[in-house]
PDB file with one MODEL, atoms N, CA, C and O in Angstrom:
MODEL        1
ATOM      1  N   MET A   1      -9.529 -48.399   8.912  1.00  0.00           N
ATOM      2  CA  MET A   1      -9.986 -48.559  10.280  1.00  0.00           C
ATOM      3  C   MET A   1      -9.515 -47.393  11.120  1.00  0.00           C
ATOM      4  O   MET A   1      -8.413 -46.880  10.922  1.00  0.00           O
ATOM      5  N   SER A   2     -10.314 -46.990  12.019  1.00  0.00           N
ATOM      6  CA  SER A   2      -9.961 -45.903  12.919  1.00  0.00           C
ATOM      7  C   SER A   2      -8.899 -46.359  13.908  1.00  0.00           C
ATOM      8  O   SER A   2      -8.765 -47.549  14.192  1.00  0.00           O
ATOM      9  N   SER A   3      -8.153 -45.401  14.423  1.00  0.00           N
ATOM     10  CA  SER A   3      -7.133 -45.738  15.422  1.00  0.00           C
ATOM     11  C   SER A   3      -7.759 -46.304  16.689  1.00  0.00           C
ATOM     12  O   SER A   3      -7.089 -47.021  17.432  1.00  0.00           O
ATOM     13  N   ALA A   4      -9.020 -46.000  16.953  1.00  0.00           N
ATOM     14  CA  ALA A   4      -9.684 -46.548  18.140  1.00  0.00           C
ATOM     15  C   ALA A   4      -9.779 -48.067  18.068  1.00  0.00           C
ATOM     16  O   ALA A   4      -9.785 -48.743  19.096  1.00  0.00           O
ATOM     17  N   ALA A   5      -9.852 -48.599  16.860  1.00  0.00           N
ATOM     18  CA  ALA A   5      -9.930 -50.051  16.701  1.00  0.00           C
ATOM     19  C   ALA A   5      -8.600 -50.721  17.033  1.00  0.00           C
ATOM     20  O   ALA A   5      -8.542 -51.936  17.219  1.00  0.00           O
ATOM     21  N   HIS A   6      -7.536 -49.930  17.107  1.00  0.00           N
ATOM     22  CA  HIS A   6      -6.212 -50.462  17.414  1.00  0.00           C
ATOM     23  C   HIS A   6      -5.770 -50.067  18.815  1.00  0.00           C
ATOM     24  O   HIS A   6      -4.584 -50.147  19.134  1.00  0.00           O
ATOM     25  N   SER A   7      -6.686 -49.651  19.633  1.00  0.00           N
ATOM     26  CA  SER A   7      -6.390 -49.204  20.987  1.00  0.00           C
ATOM     27  C   SER A   7      -5.957 -50.370  21.864  1.00  0.00           C
ATOM     28  O   SER A   7      -6.307 -51.520  21.601  1.00  0.00           O
ATOM     29  N   SER A   8      -5.198 -50.066  22.903  1.00  0.00           N
ATOM     30  CA  SER A   8      -4.806 -51.104  23.853  1.00  0.00           C
ATOM     31  C   SER A   8      -5.871 -51.302  24.925  1.00  0.00           C
ATOM     32  O   SER A   8      -5.756 -52.210  25.749  1.00  0.00           O
ATOM     33  N   ASP A   9      -6.914 -50.457  24.926  1.00  0.00           N
ATOM     34  CA  ASP A   9      -8.009 -50.608  25.879  1.00  0.00           C
ATOM     35  C   ASP A   9      -8.851 -51.826  25.511  1.00  0.00           C
ATOM     36  O   ASP A   9      -8.919 -52.219  24.346  1.00  0.00           O
ATOM     37  N   ASP A  10      -9.495 -52.424  26.528  1.00  0.00           N
ATOM     38  CA  ASP A  10     -10.416 -53.529  26.282  1.00  0.00           C
ATOM     39  C   ASP A  10     -11.817 -52.966  26.074  1.00  0.00           C
ATOM     40  O   ASP A  10     -12.273 -52.113  26.835  1.00  0.00           O
ATOM     41  N   PHE A  11     -12.489 -53.445  25.047  1.00  0.00           N
ATOM     42  CA  PHE A  11     -13.862 -53.055  24.773  1.00  0.00           C
ATOM     43  C   PHE A  11     -14.707 -54.323  24.750  1.00  0.00           C
ATOM     44  O   PHE A  11     -14.325 -55.314  24.128  1.00  0.00           O
ATOM     45  N   ILE A  12     -15.834 -54.297  25.415  1.00  0.00           N
ATOM     46  CA  ILE A  12     -16.723 -55.451  25.448  1.00  0.00           C
ATOM     47  C   ILE A  12     -17.800 -55.246  24.380  1.00  0.00           C
ATOM     48  O   ILE A  12     -18.594 -54.308  24.454  1.00  0.00           O
ATOM     49  N   LYS A  13     -17.812 -56.127  23.400  1.00  0.00           N
ATOM     50  CA  LYS A  13     -18.786 -56.073  22.318  1.00  0.00           C
ATOM     51  C   LYS A  13     -19.324 -57.475  22.092  1.00  0.00           C
ATOM     52  O   LYS A  13     -18.697 -58.469  22.459  1.00  0.00           O
ATOM     53  N   ARG A  14     -20.482 -57.534  21.488  1.00  0.00           N
ATOM     54  CA  ARG A  14     -21.125 -58.809  21.186  1.00  0.00           C
ATOM     55  C   ARG A  14     -20.795 -59.199  19.746  1.00  0.00           C
ATOM     56  O   ARG A  14     -20.916 -58.376  18.838  1.00  0.00           O
ATOM     57  N   LEU A  15     -20.381 -60.439  19.532  1.00  0.00           N
ATOM     58  CA  LEU A  15     -20.103 -60.950  18.194  1.00  0.00           C
ATOM     59  C   LEU A  15     -21.438 -61.134  17.481  1.00  0.00           C
ATOM     60  O   LEU A  15     -22.291 -61.893  17.943  1.00  0.00           O
ATOM     61  N   ILE A  16     -21.620 -60.449  16.370  1.00  0.00           N
ATOM     62  CA  ILE A  16     -22.897 -60.450  15.662  1.00  0.00           C
ATOM     63  C   ILE A  16     -22.847 -61.300  14.399  1.00  0.00           C
ATOM     64  O   ILE A  16     -23.802 -62.013  14.092  1.00  0.00           O
ATOM     65  N   ALA A  17     -21.727 -61.227  13.658  1.00  0.00           N
ATOM     66  CA  ALA A  17     -21.670 -61.937  12.375  1.00  0.00           C
ATOM     67  C   ALA A  17     -20.260 -62.431  12.093  1.00  0.00           C
ATOM     68  O   ALA A  17     -19.272 -61.869  12.564  1.00  0.00           O
ATOM     69  N   LEU A  18     -20.203 -63.502  11.310  1.00  0.00           N
ATOM     70  CA  LEU A  18     -18.953 -64.173  10.959  1.00  0.00           C
ATOM     71  C   LEU A  18     -18.578 -63.876   9.506  1.00  0.00           C
ATOM     72  O   LEU A  18     -19.379 -63.295   8.774  1.00  0.00           O
ATOM     73  N   PRO A  19     -17.379 -64.264   9.080  1.00  0.00           N
ATOM     74  CA  PRO A  19     -16.974 -64.022   7.699  1.00  0.00           C
ATOM     75  C   PRO A  19     -17.998 -64.571   6.699  1.00  0.00           C
ATOM     76  O   PRO A  19     -18.492 -65.690   6.837  1.00  0.00           O
ATOM     77  N   GLY A  20     -18.298 -63.753   5.696  1.00  0.00           N
ATOM     78  CA  GLY A  20     -19.254 -64.152   4.662  1.00  0.00           C
ATOM     79  C   GLY A  20     -20.692 -63.792   4.978  1.00  0.00           C
ATOM     80  O   GLY A  20     -21.533 -63.799   4.079  1.00  0.00           O
ATOM     81  N   ASP A  21     -21.004 -63.474   6.235  1.00  0.00           N
ATOM     82  CA  ASP A  21     -22.359 -63.070   6.607  1.00  0.00           C
ATOM     83  C   ASP A  21     -22.641 -61.653   6.105  1.00  0.00           C
ATOM     84  O   ASP A  21     -21.736 -60.826   6.003  1.00  0.00           O
ATOM     85  N   THR A  22     -23.901 -61.392   5.796  1.00  0.00           N
ATOM     86  CA  THR A  22     -24.335 -60.053   5.418  1.00  0.00           C
ATOM     87  C   THR A  22     -25.094 -59.452   6.592  1.00  0.00           C
ATOM     88  O   THR A  22     -26.040 -60.051   7.104  1.00  0.00           O
ATOM     89  N   VAL A  23     -24.671 -58.262   7.017  1.00  0.00           N
ATOM     90  CA  VAL A  23     -25.277 -57.568   8.149  1.00  0.00           C
ATOM     91  C   VAL A  23     -25.992 -56.328   7.630  1.00  0.00           C
ATOM     92  O   VAL A  23     -25.460 -55.604   6.787  1.00  0.00           O
ATOM     93  N   GLU A  24     -27.197 -56.084   8.135  1.00  0.00           N
ATOM     94  CA  GLU A  24     -27.978 -54.906   7.759  1.00  0.00           C
ATOM     95  C   GLU A  24     -28.774 -54.459   8.977  1.00  0.00           C
ATOM     96  O   GLU A  24     -29.202 -55.289   9.780  1.00  0.00           O
ATOM     97  N   ILE A  25     -28.972 -53.160   9.119  1.00  0.00           N
ATOM     98  CA  ILE A  25     -29.809 -52.639  10.196  1.00  0.00           C
ATOM     99  C   ILE A  25     -30.870 -51.741   9.564  1.00  0.00           C
ATOM    100  O   ILE A  25     -30.555 -50.749   8.907  1.00  0.00           O
ATOM    101  N   ARG A  26     -32.113 -52.103   9.773  1.00  0.00           N
ATOM    102  CA  ARG A  26     -33.244 -51.312   9.269  1.00  0.00           C
ATOM    103  C   ARG A  26     -34.456 -51.562  10.143  1.00  0.00           C
ATOM    104  O   ARG A  26     -34.570 -52.606  10.785  1.00  0.00           O
ATOM    105  N   ASP A  27     -35.349 -50.607  10.161  1.00  0.00           N
ATOM    106  CA  ASP A  27     -36.585 -50.728  10.949  1.00  0.00           C
ATOM    107  C   ASP A  27     -36.296 -51.085  12.406  1.00  0.00           C
ATOM    108  O   ASP A  27     -37.049 -51.836  13.025  1.00  0.00           O
ATOM    109  N   HIS A  28     -35.196 -50.543  12.957  1.00  0.00           N
ATOM    110  CA  HIS A  28     -34.809 -50.742  14.363  1.00  0.00           C
ATOM    111  C   HIS A  28     -34.377 -52.170  14.681  1.00  0.00           C
ATOM    112  O   HIS A  28     -34.320 -52.550  15.851  1.00  0.00           O
ATOM    113  N   LYS A  29     -34.071 -52.966  13.656  1.00  0.00           N
ATOM    114  CA  LYS A  29     -33.699 -54.370  13.865  1.00  0.00           C
ATOM    115  C   LYS A  29     -32.405 -54.701  13.117  1.00  0.00           C
ATOM    116  O   LYS A  29     -32.058 -54.063  12.123  1.00  0.00           O
ATOM    117  N   THR A  30     -31.699 -55.724  13.630  1.00  0.00           N
ATOM    118  CA  THR A  30     -30.483 -56.218  12.991  1.00  0.00           C
ATOM    119  C   THR A  30     -30.826 -57.465  12.187  1.00  0.00           C
ATOM    120  O   THR A  30     -31.492 -58.375  12.681  1.00  0.00           O
ATOM    121  N   TYR A  31     -30.366 -57.494  10.953  1.00  0.00           N
ATOM    122  CA  TYR A  31     -30.585 -58.632  10.062  1.00  0.00           C
ATOM    123  C   TYR A  31     -29.240 -59.268   9.733  1.00  0.00           C
ATOM    124  O   TYR A  31     -28.285 -58.570   9.395  1.00  0.00           O
ATOM    125  N   ILE A  32     -29.169 -60.578   9.831  1.00  0.00           N
ATOM    126  CA  ILE A  32     -28.009 -61.344   9.400  1.00  0.00           C
ATOM    127  C   ILE A  32     -28.498 -62.258   8.284  1.00  0.00           C
ATOM    128  O   ILE A  32     -29.399 -63.072   8.483  1.00  0.00           O
ATOM    129  N   ASN A  33     -27.902 -62.116   7.125  1.00  0.00           N
ATOM    130  CA  ASN A  33     -28.299 -62.914   5.954  1.00  0.00           C
ATOM    131  C   ASN A  33     -29.805 -62.844   5.707  1.00  0.00           C
ATOM    132  O   ASN A  33     -30.463 -63.851   5.443  1.00  0.00           O
ATOM    133  N   ARG A  34     -30.329 -61.616   5.802  1.00  0.00           N
ATOM    134  CA  ARG A  34     -31.744 -61.281   5.544  1.00  0.00           C
ATOM    135  C   ARG A  34     -32.716 -61.794   6.597  1.00  0.00           C
ATOM    136  O   ARG A  34     -33.930 -61.694   6.413  1.00  0.00           O
ATOM    137  N   GLN A  35     -32.209 -62.339   7.692  1.00  0.00           N
ATOM    138  CA  GLN A  35     -33.073 -62.833   8.769  1.00  0.00           C
ATOM    139  C   GLN A  35     -32.904 -61.932   9.988  1.00  0.00           C
ATOM    140  O   GLN A  35     -31.781 -61.684  10.428  1.00  0.00           O
ATOM    141  N   VAL A  36     -34.007 -61.445  10.529  1.00  0.00           N
ATOM    142  CA  VAL A  36     -33.931 -60.620  11.731  1.00  0.00           C
ATOM    143  C   VAL A  36     -33.443 -61.496  12.885  1.00  0.00           C
ATOM    144  O   VAL A  36     -33.856 -62.648  13.008  1.00  0.00           O
ATOM    145  N   ILE A  37     -32.575 -60.957  13.718  1.00  0.00           N
ATOM    146  CA  ILE A  37     -32.091 -61.725  14.866  1.00  0.00           C
ATOM    147  C   ILE A  37     -32.763 -61.205  16.133  1.00  0.00           C
ATOM    148  O   ILE A  37     -33.038 -60.012  16.261  1.00  0.00           O
ATOM    149  N   ASP A  38     -33.018 -62.104  17.050  1.00  0.00           N
ATOM    150  CA  ASP A  38     -33.629 -61.767  18.327  1.00  0.00           C
ATOM    151  C   ASP A  38     -32.548 -61.213  19.242  1.00  0.00           C
ATOM    152  O   ASP A  38     -31.551 -61.886  19.503  1.00  0.00           O
ATOM    153  N   GLU A  39     -32.736 -59.999  19.728  1.00  0.00           N
ATOM    154  CA  GLU A  39     -31.744 -59.354  20.577  1.00  0.00           C
ATOM    155  C   GLU A  39     -32.396 -58.805  21.845  1.00  0.00           C
ATOM    156  O   GLU A  39     -32.522 -57.589  21.989  1.00  0.00           O
ATOM    157  N   PRO A  40     -32.810 -59.670  22.761  1.00  0.00           N
ATOM    158  CA  PRO A  40     -33.489 -59.201  23.982  1.00  0.00           C
ATOM    159  C   PRO A  40     -32.574 -58.394  24.890  1.00  0.00           C
ATOM    160  O   PRO A  40     -33.060 -57.713  25.794  1.00  0.00           O
ATOM    161  N   TYR A  41     -31.269 -58.450  24.678  1.00  0.00           N
ATOM    162  CA  TYR A  41     -30.290 -57.747  25.501  1.00  0.00           C
ATOM    163  C   TYR A  41     -30.125 -56.279  25.101  1.00  0.00           C
ATOM    164  O   TYR A  41     -29.493 -55.520  25.836  1.00  0.00           O
ATOM    165  N   VAL A  42     -30.677 -55.856  23.954  1.00  0.00           N
ATOM    166  CA  VAL A  42     -30.557 -54.466  23.511  1.00  0.00           C
ATOM    167  C   VAL A  42     -31.537 -53.624  24.321  1.00  0.00           C
ATOM    168  O   VAL A  42     -32.731 -53.919  24.383  1.00  0.00           O
ATOM    169  N   ALA A  43     -31.009 -52.573  24.937  1.00  0.00           N
ATOM    170  CA  ALA A  43     -31.776 -51.767  25.895  1.00  0.00           C
ATOM    171  C   ALA A  43     -32.922 -50.976  25.264  1.00  0.00           C
ATOM    172  O   ALA A  43     -33.981 -50.832  25.874  1.00  0.00           O
ATOM    173  N   GLU A  44     -32.722 -50.466  24.056  1.00  0.00           N
ATOM    174  CA  GLU A  44     -33.758 -49.660  23.412  1.00  0.00           C
ATOM    175  C   GLU A  44     -33.659 -49.845  21.905  1.00  0.00           C
ATOM    176  O   GLU A  44     -32.609 -50.251  21.406  1.00  0.00           O
ATOM    177  N   PRO A  45     -34.735 -49.554  21.166  1.00  0.00           N
ATOM    178  CA  PRO A  45     -34.707 -49.743  19.715  1.00  0.00           C
ATOM    179  C   PRO A  45     -33.573 -48.934  19.076  1.00  0.00           C
ATOM    180  O   PRO A  45     -33.295 -47.805  19.481  1.00  0.00           O
ATOM    181  N   GLN A  46     -32.933 -49.526  18.080  1.00  0.00           N
ATOM    182  CA  GLN A  46     -31.846 -48.847  17.379  1.00  0.00           C
ATOM    183  C   GLN A  46     -32.376 -47.690  16.550  1.00  0.00           C
ATOM    184  O   GLN A  46     -33.402 -47.813  15.880  1.00  0.00           O
ATOM    185  N   ILE A  47     -31.676 -46.573  16.597  1.00  0.00           N
ATOM    186  CA  ILE A  47     -32.075 -45.436  15.776  1.00  0.00           C
ATOM    187  C   ILE A  47     -31.231 -45.343  14.510  1.00  0.00           C
ATOM    188  O   ILE A  47     -31.617 -44.676  13.550  1.00  0.00           O
ATOM    189  N   LYS A  48     -30.075 -46.013  14.507  1.00  0.00           N
ATOM    190  CA  LYS A  48     -29.197 -45.994  13.339  1.00  0.00           C
ATOM    191  C   LYS A  48     -29.658 -47.055  12.332  1.00  0.00           C
ATOM    192  O   LYS A  48     -30.223 -48.085  12.700  1.00  0.00           O
ATOM    193  N   THR A  49     -29.402 -46.775  11.068  1.00  0.00           N
ATOM    194  CA  THR A  49     -29.621 -47.771  10.022  1.00  0.00           C
ATOM    195  C   THR A  49     -28.273 -48.049   9.362  1.00  0.00           C
ATOM    196  O   THR A  49     -27.333 -47.267   9.502  1.00  0.00           O
ATOM    197  N   MET A  50     -28.187 -49.163   8.646  1.00  0.00           N
ATOM    198  CA  MET A  50     -26.947 -49.513   7.965  1.00  0.00           C
ATOM    199  C   MET A  50     -27.295 -50.343   6.737  1.00  0.00           C
ATOM    200  O   MET A  50     -28.028 -51.328   6.823  1.00  0.00           O
ATOM    201  N   GLU A  51     -26.764 -49.936   5.610  1.00  0.00           N
ATOM    202  CA  GLU A  51     -26.943 -50.699   4.370  1.00  0.00           C
ATOM    203  C   GLU A  51     -26.266 -52.065   4.531  1.00  0.00           C
ATOM    204  O   GLU A  51     -25.376 -52.209   5.369  1.00  0.00           O
ATOM    205  N   PRO A  52     -26.665 -53.055   3.756  1.00  0.00           N
ATOM    206  CA  PRO A  52     -26.045 -54.383   3.857  1.00  0.00           C
ATOM    207  C   PRO A  52     -24.529 -54.336   3.649  1.00  0.00           C
ATOM    208  O   PRO A  52     -24.029 -53.676   2.738  1.00  0.00           O
ATOM    209  N   VAL A  53     -23.815 -55.055   4.518  1.00  0.00           N
ATOM    210  CA  VAL A  53     -22.359 -55.158   4.474  1.00  0.00           C
ATOM    211  C   VAL A  53     -22.006 -56.629   4.613  1.00  0.00           C
ATOM    212  O   VAL A  53     -22.531 -57.316   5.489  1.00  0.00           O
ATOM    213  N   VAL A  54     -21.108 -57.121   3.742  1.00  0.00           N
ATOM    214  CA  VAL A  54     -20.623 -58.496   3.843  1.00  0.00           C
ATOM    215  C   VAL A  54     -19.351 -58.482   4.688  1.00  0.00           C
ATOM    216  O   VAL A  54     -18.418 -57.728   4.410  1.00  0.00           O
ATOM    217  N   VAL A  55     -19.323 -59.325   5.725  1.00  0.00           N
ATOM    218  CA  VAL A  55     -18.153 -59.415   6.600  1.00  0.00           C
ATOM    219  C   VAL A  55     -17.025 -60.097   5.825  1.00  0.00           C
ATOM    220  O   VAL A  55     -17.196 -61.215   5.340  1.00  0.00           O
ATOM    221  N   PRO A  56     -15.865 -59.426   5.704  1.00  0.00           N
ATOM    222  CA  PRO A  56     -14.750 -60.005   4.942  1.00  0.00           C
ATOM    223  C   PRO A  56     -14.175 -61.264   5.596  1.00  0.00           C
ATOM    224  O   PRO A  56     -14.292 -61.459   6.806  1.00  0.00           O
ATOM    225  N   GLU A  57     -13.568 -62.090   4.794  1.00  0.00           N
ATOM    226  CA  GLU A  57     -12.895 -63.303   5.274  1.00  0.00           C
ATOM    227  C   GLU A  57     -11.871 -62.923   6.342  1.00  0.00           C
ATOM    228  O   GLU A  57     -11.151 -61.937   6.189  1.00  0.00           O
ATOM    229  N   GLY A  58     -11.806 -63.700   7.417  1.00  0.00           N
ATOM    230  CA  GLY A  58     -10.846 -63.457   8.491  1.00  0.00           C
ATOM    231  C   GLY A  58     -11.268 -62.391   9.481  1.00  0.00           C
ATOM    232  O   GLY A  58     -10.505 -62.040  10.381  1.00  0.00           O
ATOM    233  N   ASN A  59     -12.494 -61.864   9.322  1.00  0.00           N
ATOM    234  CA  ASN A  59     -12.998 -60.803  10.192  1.00  0.00           C
ATOM    235  C   ASN A  59     -14.304 -61.207  10.848  1.00  0.00           C
ATOM    236  O   ASN A  59     -14.941 -62.178  10.439  1.00  0.00           O
ATOM    237  N   VAL A  60     -14.702 -60.457  11.871  1.00  0.00           N
ATOM    238  CA  VAL A  60     -15.992 -60.624  12.531  1.00  0.00           C
ATOM    239  C   VAL A  60     -16.631 -59.245  12.688  1.00  0.00           C
ATOM    240  O   VAL A  60     -15.941 -58.225  12.669  1.00  0.00           O
ATOM    241  N   PHE A  61     -17.935 -59.225  12.840  1.00  0.00           N
ATOM    242  CA  PHE A  61     -18.690 -57.986  13.014  1.00  0.00           C
ATOM    243  C   PHE A  61     -19.179 -57.950  14.446  1.00  0.00           C
ATOM    244  O   PHE A  61     -19.857 -58.874  14.894  1.00  0.00           O
ATOM    245  N   VAL A  62     -18.842 -56.891  15.173  1.00  0.00           N
ATOM    246  CA  VAL A  62     -19.209 -56.783  16.583  1.00  0.00           C
ATOM    247  C   VAL A  62     -20.028 -55.516  16.816  1.00  0.00           C
ATOM    248  O   VAL A  62     -19.863 -54.511  16.125  1.00  0.00           O
ATOM    249  N   MET A  63     -20.924 -55.592  17.820  1.00  0.00           N
ATOM    250  CA  MET A  63     -21.736 -54.439  18.193  1.00  0.00           C
ATOM    251  C   MET A  63     -21.915 -54.430  19.703  1.00  0.00           C
ATOM    252  O   MET A  63     -21.990 -55.482  20.337  1.00  0.00           O
ATOM    253  N   GLY A  64     -21.983 -53.237  20.267  1.00  0.00           N
ATOM    254  CA  GLY A  64     -22.262 -53.091  21.683  1.00  0.00           C
ATOM    255  C   GLY A  64     -23.748 -53.235  21.951  1.00  0.00           C
ATOM    256  O   GLY A  64     -24.567 -53.035  21.053  1.00  0.00           O
ATOM    257  N   ASP A  65     -24.103 -53.583  23.186  1.00  0.00           N
ATOM    258  CA  ASP A  65     -25.521 -53.741  23.537  1.00  0.00           C
ATOM    259  C   ASP A  65     -26.246 -52.396  23.605  1.00  0.00           C
ATOM    260  O   ASP A  65     -27.454 -52.339  23.373  1.00  0.00           O
ATOM    261  N   ASN A  66     -25.541 -51.333  23.912  1.00  0.00           N
ATOM    262  CA  ASN A  66     -26.120 -50.001  23.965  1.00  0.00           C
ATOM    263  C   ASN A  66     -26.001 -49.396  22.558  1.00  0.00           C
ATOM    264  O   ASN A  66     -25.240 -48.455  22.334  1.00  0.00           O
ATOM    265  N   ARG A  67     -26.766 -49.954  21.625  1.00  0.00           N
ATOM    266  CA  ARG A  67     -26.598 -49.712  20.204  1.00  0.00           C
ATOM    267  C   ARG A  67     -26.619 -48.246  19.786  1.00  0.00           C
ATOM    268  O   ARG A  67     -25.900 -47.863  18.863  1.00  0.00           O
ATOM    269  N   ASN A  68     -27.411 -47.437  20.431  1.00  0.00           N
ATOM    270  CA  ASN A  68     -27.517 -46.049  20.006  1.00  0.00           C
ATOM    271  C   ASN A  68     -26.307 -45.206  20.400  1.00  0.00           C
ATOM    272  O   ASN A  68     -26.139 -44.095  19.899  1.00  0.00           O
ATOM    273  N   TYR A  69     -25.473 -45.717  21.282  1.00  0.00           N
ATOM    274  CA  TYR A  69     -24.322 -44.945  21.768  1.00  0.00           C
ATOM    275  C   TYR A  69     -23.022 -45.730  21.704  1.00  0.00           C
ATOM    276  O   TYR A  69     -22.021 -45.295  22.274  1.00  0.00           O
ATOM    277  N   SER A  70     -23.007 -46.867  21.030  1.00  0.00           N
ATOM    278  CA  SER A  70     -21.840 -47.736  20.991  1.00  0.00           C
ATOM    279  C   SER A  70     -21.006 -47.476  19.736  1.00  0.00           C
ATOM    280  O   SER A  70     -21.546 -47.348  18.637  1.00  0.00           O
ATOM    281  N   ASN A  71     -19.709 -47.400  19.907  1.00  0.00           N
ATOM    282  CA  ASN A  71     -18.780 -47.374  18.773  1.00  0.00           C
ATOM    283  C   ASN A  71     -18.351 -48.809  18.524  1.00  0.00           C
ATOM    284  O   ASN A  71     -17.777 -49.457  19.400  1.00  0.00           O
ATOM    285  N   ASP A  72     -18.632 -49.299  17.328  1.00  0.00           N
ATOM    286  CA  ASP A  72     -18.377 -50.708  17.041  1.00  0.00           C
ATOM    287  C   ASP A  72     -18.168 -50.902  15.546  1.00  0.00           C
ATOM    288  O   ASP A  72     -17.776 -49.958  14.860  1.00  0.00           O
ATOM    289  N   SER A  73     -18.416 -52.086  15.024  1.00  0.00           N
ATOM    290  CA  SER A  73     -18.157 -52.381  13.616  1.00  0.00           C
ATOM    291  C   SER A  73     -18.977 -51.524  12.663  1.00  0.00           C
ATOM    292  O   SER A  73     -18.627 -51.412  11.488  1.00  0.00           O
ATOM    293  N   ARG A  74     -20.048 -50.924  13.136  1.00  0.00           N
ATOM    294  CA  ARG A  74     -20.813 -50.031  12.268  1.00  0.00           C
ATOM    295  C   ARG A  74     -19.981 -48.809  11.886  1.00  0.00           C
ATOM    296  O   ARG A  74     -20.135 -48.268  10.791  1.00  0.00           O
ATOM    297  N   GLU A  75     -19.107 -48.380  12.780  1.00  0.00           N
ATOM    298  CA  GLU A  75     -18.249 -47.231  12.504  1.00  0.00           C
ATOM    299  C   GLU A  75     -16.844 -47.653  12.067  1.00  0.00           C
ATOM    300  O   GLU A  75     -16.258 -47.041  11.175  1.00  0.00           O
ATOM    301  N   TYR A  76     -16.309 -48.699  12.699  1.00  0.00           N
ATOM    302  CA  TYR A  76     -14.920 -49.085  12.488  1.00  0.00           C
ATOM    303  C   TYR A  76     -14.745 -50.271  11.569  1.00  0.00           C
ATOM    304  O   TYR A  76     -13.626 -50.752  11.392  1.00  0.00           O
ATOM    305  N   GLU A  77     -15.810 -50.750  10.985  1.00  0.00           N
ATOM    306  CA  GLU A  77     -15.793 -51.924  10.100  1.00  0.00           C
ATOM    307  C   GLU A  77     -15.573 -53.201  10.906  1.00  0.00           C
ATOM    308  O   GLU A  77     -15.399 -53.177  12.124  1.00  0.00           O
ATOM    309  N   ALA A  78     -15.588 -54.296  10.188  1.00  0.00           N
ATOM    310  CA  ALA A  78     -15.336 -55.601  10.836  1.00  0.00           C
ATOM    311  C   ALA A  78     -13.915 -55.605  11.372  1.00  0.00           C
ATOM    312  O   ALA A  78     -13.041 -54.908  10.855  1.00  0.00           O
ATOM    313  N   ILE A  79     -13.694 -56.395  12.409  1.00  0.00           N
ATOM    314  CA  ILE A  79     -12.364 -56.473  13.012  1.00  0.00           C
ATOM    315  C   ILE A  79     -11.757 -57.848  12.746  1.00  0.00           C
ATOM    316  O   ILE A  79     -12.487 -58.822  12.562  1.00  0.00           O
ATOM    317  N   PRO A  80     -10.430 -57.933  12.726  1.00  0.00           N
ATOM    318  CA  PRO A  80      -9.801 -59.241  12.529  1.00  0.00           C
ATOM    319  C   PRO A  80     -10.257 -60.224  13.612  1.00  0.00           C
ATOM    320  O   PRO A  80     -10.312 -59.880  14.792  1.00  0.00           O
ATOM    321  N   ALA A  81     -10.576 -61.426  13.202  1.00  0.00           N
ATOM    322  CA  ALA A  81     -11.046 -62.447  14.149  1.00  0.00           C
ATOM    323  C   ALA A  81     -10.033 -62.691  15.253  1.00  0.00           C
ATOM    324  O   ALA A  81     -10.406 -63.103  16.352  1.00  0.00           O
ATOM    325  N   SER A  82      -8.773 -62.447  14.985  1.00  0.00           N
ATOM    326  CA  SER A  82      -7.731 -62.653  16.007  1.00  0.00           C
ATOM    327  C   SER A  82      -7.827 -61.670  17.158  1.00  0.00           C
ATOM    328  O   SER A  82      -7.222 -61.897  18.205  1.00  0.00           O
ATOM    329  N   GLN A  83      -8.582 -60.564  16.993  1.00  0.00           N
ATOM    330  CA  GLN A  83      -8.731 -59.558  18.056  1.00  0.00           C
ATOM    331  C   GLN A  83      -9.904 -59.844  18.982  1.00  0.00           C
ATOM    332  O   GLN A  83     -10.140 -59.066  19.907  1.00  0.00           O
ATOM    333  N   ARG A  84     -10.650 -60.924  18.775  1.00  0.00           N
ATOM    334  CA  ARG A  84     -11.838 -61.206  19.575  1.00  0.00           C
ATOM    335  C   ARG A  84     -11.477 -61.418  20.999  1.00  0.00           C
ATOM    336  O   ARG A  84     -12.353 -61.669  21.827  1.00  0.00           O
TER     337      ARG A  84
ENDMDL
END
């Protein structure tokens, strides 16, 4: 994990997936367990893609609403659920 994930600053992110869930980003959409999720709060289509990742036990997957410019679990991996 990057040192940014251990920062004392507060970051506002949306909880996307729970332990055991598979997260994937393709075709400008987020998939949880192979199902596209409705995200009307995302400002513009995602330009990043991400191969399927299983969220480890005791962790959660978070993403910012400004997906194209947000540093989140896509870069820093899932975070411990205790940090939510």
